Residue, then its C-alpha position, 0 to 999 in steps of 0.5 A: m407972651g414970648p415965643d417959648s412960653v407955654l401955649t394956651r389959646r395962641a402962640l407966636l408962630s409968625g406967618g412964613t416960618f419954616f419948619g424945615l429948609s433943605g427942601l426949599l433950597a432944592a426947590c429954588g434950584q429946580q424952578a426953571t426945570n419945572e417951568a419947562t414942563g408947564s404942569t401944576s398939581s393942585g391935589t393933596p399929597s396923597e393924590t401924587a403917589s396913589a395915582a402913580a401906584s394904582k392907576s398907571a396901567s391905563a397909560s398905554a396899551t403897549p407893554s413896556p419893558r420891565v425896569t431893573r432897579g440898580y444903583s443911582g448914578g450907575s454904581k454902588a455909592p461908597d459907604g456914607e456917600y449920599r446919592k440922590a435917586d435917578e433913572y438908574g435906581p433909588a437914593q443911596n445912603v440916605p441919612l437916617p432920621k431920629a430912631r423915634p419921636q423925641q419929647y419936646p416942650e409944649t411951646f413953639a420951639g418944641l413944635r418946630e423941633m418935632m416938625r423938623d424931625w417928622i419932615k426928615a423921617r417923611n422924606y427918608g421914607i419917600q427916598t427909601g420906602d422905609m416908613q418905620y421912622v415916620r409912622p410914630y409921629m402920625l395919629d390914625t386920624f392923619k389918614s390922607d398922608i398915611e395912605f400916601l406913604n403906604s402907597i410909596e412903601k408898596l411901590y418900593k416893595e414891588g421894585g419901583w422907586v421915587i425920584e425927587g418927591t420930597s417936601e418941606y412945610q411953611a407956616e402960613s398963620d399963627l398957631m391956634y388952640d381949639e379948646e373944644a377939640k383939645e388940639y392945636w392947628v396952623l395953616t401950612r403950605r407944602l413946598w415941593t418941586y416934582g415927583l417922578y414915580i418909577h414902576p417895575n413894569g417900565k411905566m413912569r408918572k410925573r407930578t410937577n408943582t411949579g408955583n407952590e399953588n393950591e398947597t395950603f392945608m390946616f395941620r392939626y396937632r395933639y400934645k400928650d405926655g411931652y410928645w407932639y403928634l400930627s392929628e389931621y389935615r384939611s385940604n385947601e378946598e375945605l379951607r376955602k369954603e370956610g373962608l380961611i383962605k382965598 
């Protein structure tokens, strides 16, 4: 069965196949900086920002100055000039993702295209706080990541923002079909460097992932009426108990 044939029990999705590459290139450039911090996150994506958005008040008893959100780079970027977030303010002129999910075939190539669209929409939301583009890709059962994105949205609405914090995803297994659940699944590794969460009260919280360790999840998908949907993911702890990873 070729890589573009209709998926039945198993499709040709080779281990190590990237759904998206831009974040991986950025990760290589940031490795030395991350190693200097000496810290690694082993939690799920939802733990990263939810802890920053809801628990930062306990970090210090001393009141911190309120942060005024300005322009990244210290000035308003010209129209069309992308500028990453920094200590001065959130990212500017972030390229828009596709306005809505696209119909793709029930093939490896189709899943790959959907994942690229989802990653771009997700990273756009993390850089802007605007989650309208990423939500349609996820079913309500994709709970943990929805909670994570909701916490990011709340952070922006309160006047905060995120520096870095974006991710790419790499397939770690073949794509399999669960006939009972009528869903596809693949072991997937999340690739990211760090996220710095700036709060309007002056608090900052950083999460760093030096070696991309403990970041493997089982991503589950449903295919309906020409659309791929993210259905669920399960943590590395759950997968280890089932013997799917070491």
